[in-house]
C-alpha positions in Angstrom: -84.0 158.3 -3.8 -83.0 161.6 -4.5 -79.4 162.9 -5.6 -78.5 163.6 -2.1 -79.5 160.4 -0.5 -83.2 161.4 1.0 -86.1 159.0 0.7 -89.4 160.2 -0.1 -92.6 159.7 2.1 -94.1 157.6 -0.5 -91.0 155.2 -0.7 -91.3 154.7 2.9 -95.2 153.9 2.7 -94.1 151.5 -0.1 -91.3 149.8 2.0 -93.7 149.5 5.1 -96.8 148.1 2.8 -94.3 145.3 1.5 -93.2 144.4 4.9 -96.6 144.4 6.6 -97.8 142.1 3.6 -95.2 139.8 4.2 -95.6 139.3 7.7 -97.7 136.7 9.0 -99.1 138.1 12.2 -100.2 141.4 10.5 -102.6 139.1 8.7 -105.8 138.4 10.6 -106.6 134.9 8.9 -103.3 133.6 9.2 -102.8 134.7 12.9 -106.3 133.0 13.9 -105.3 129.9 12.2 -101.9 129.8 14.0 -103.8 130.6 17.4 -106.4 127.7 16.8 -103.8 125.2 15.3 -102.2 122.3 17.2 -98.7 123.5 19.1 -96.7 120.5 18.5 -97.5 119.9 14.8 -99.8 122.5 13.1 -99.6 120.8 9.6 -99.7 117.2 9.0 -98.0 114.9 6.6 -99.9 115.8 3.7 -99.8 119.6 4.4 -103.4 120.2 5.9 -104.2 122.2 8.8 -104.3 120.5 12.1 -106.4 121.9 14.7 -105.6 121.8 18.4 -106.7 119.0 20.6 -108.4 121.4 22.8 -110.1 122.9 20.1 -111.7 119.9 18.8 -112.4 118.7 22.6 -114.2 122.1 22.9 -116.4 121.9 19.9 -117.3 118.0 20.8 -118.4 119.3 24.4 -120.7 121.8 22.7 -122.1 119.7 20.4 -122.9 117.4 23.1 -124.6 120.1 25.2 -126.6 121.5 22.2 -127.7 118.0 21.3 -129.0 117.4 24.9 -130.9 120.7 25.2 -132.6 119.9 22.1 -133.6 116.2 23.2 -134.8 117.7 26.8 -136.5 120.4 25.2 -138.0 119.1 22.0 -137.6 115.3 22.0 -138.4 114.9 25.3 -142.3 115.1 25.3 
């Protein structure tokens, strides 16, 4: 700051960078992990990430559909 109490544009930029770096919602990876995690307990007892039950069910159903498709298109002959 200068002697009159004004701040420069560079100081404002540095302050905003510091705020946005510490914000979890502005980080894409953290926001994606938060949206795919379990709503009630996103972290288990050992500190590991817990996926949403809906995400797990979707992945299992997708794998089953791919398995059925591969079986009937390649293995069914």
